[in-house]
matplotlib code that plots the C-alpha trace (Angstrom):
import matplotlib.pyplot as plt

x = [20.6, 19.7, 23.1, 23.8, 25.9, 26.9, 27.9, 29.3, 28.1, 25.1, 26.7, 29.2, 28.0, 29.9, 29.7, 28.7, 27.7, 27.9, 24.8, 21.9, 19.5, 19.9, 17.5, 17.2, 17.6, 14.4, 12.0, 9.3, 12.5, 14.8, 15.6, 15.6, 14.5, 14.5, 13.7, 10.6, 9.4, 11.3, 11.4, 9.0, 9.6, 7.7, 6.2, 9.4, 11.8, 12.9, 11.8, 9.8, 11.2, 9.4, 11.0, 9.9, 10.8, 10.8, 10.4, 12.2, 10.4, 9.0, 7.5, 7.7, 6.4, 2.9, 2.9, 6.3, 5.0, 6.4, 5.6, 6.0, 8.5, 9.6, 12.4, 12.7, 16.1, 17.3, 16.4, 19.9, 21.9, 19.5, 21.9, 21.4, 18.1, 16.4, 13.3, 12.7, 9.5]
y = [-19.1, -16.8, -16.3, -14.6, -11.4, -9.8, -6.7, -4.8, -1.7, -2.3, 0.4, -2.3, -5.4, -7.6, -8.8, -12.3, -13.5, -17.7, -19.5, -20.1, -21.3, -23.5, -25.4, -28.8, -31.5, -33.4, -31.2, -28.5, -26.0, -27.7, -24.5, -21.1, -20.3, -16.7, -14.7, -14.4, -11.9, -11.2, -14.7, -14.8, -15.9, -18.8, -19.6, -21.9, -19.6, -20.5, -18.8, -19.4, -18.4, -18.0, -18.0, -18.7, -21.2, -22.3, -25.9, -26.4, -25.7, -22.6, -20.5, -22.2, -25.4, -25.0, -27.8, -26.5, -23.9, -21.4, -22.4, -20.9, -22.7, -22.4, -23.4, -23.4, -21.9, -22.5, -19.5, -19.0, -19.3, -18.4, -19.5, -22.6, -25.1, -27.0, -28.1, -27.6, -28.4]
z = [2.3, 5.5, 6.7, 10.3, 11.0, 14.1, 15.4, 18.2, 17.9, 15.1, 12.9, 11.6, 10.2, 8.3, 4.7, 4.9, 7.9, 8.9, 7.4, 9.4, 7.3, 3.4, 1.7, 1.8, -0.6, -1.0, 1.2, 0.8, 0.9, -1.6, -4.0, -2.0, 1.4, 2.5, 5.8, 7.2, 10.1, 13.6, 15.8, 18.6, 22.3, 22.9, 26.7, 27.0, 26.1, 22.7, 19.9, 16.6, 13.7, 10.1, 6.5, 2.9, 0.8, -2.6, -4.6, -7.1, -10.6, -9.4, -11.3, -14.5, -12.8, -12.1, -9.5, -7.8, -4.8, -2.4, 1.0, 4.7, 6.9, 10.5, 13.3, 17.0, 17.6, 21.4, 23.6, 24.9, 21.7, 19.0, 16.0, 17.3, 15.4, 17.7, 15.4, 11.8, 10.0]

ax = plt.figure().add_subplot(projection="3d")
ax.plot(x, y, z, "-o")
ax.set_aspect("equal")
plt.show()
């Protein structure tokens, strides 16, 4: 799971932020999701955020794989997902 934590002073952070992105059953990212690089601003003002994902069965099952994924985030509120791969 990927969580969003917020800080008023960038020195103190909550132990656990709210869930932002989690694995989805029956998809390529059904076992694990983890953060990739920082989001990039798109020409329309939204952001694209790339993440890493793993299928159930990895690493023991050679048919399971590690995959990149992406989400488009709202430019005014980046905690809102507009679209997901």
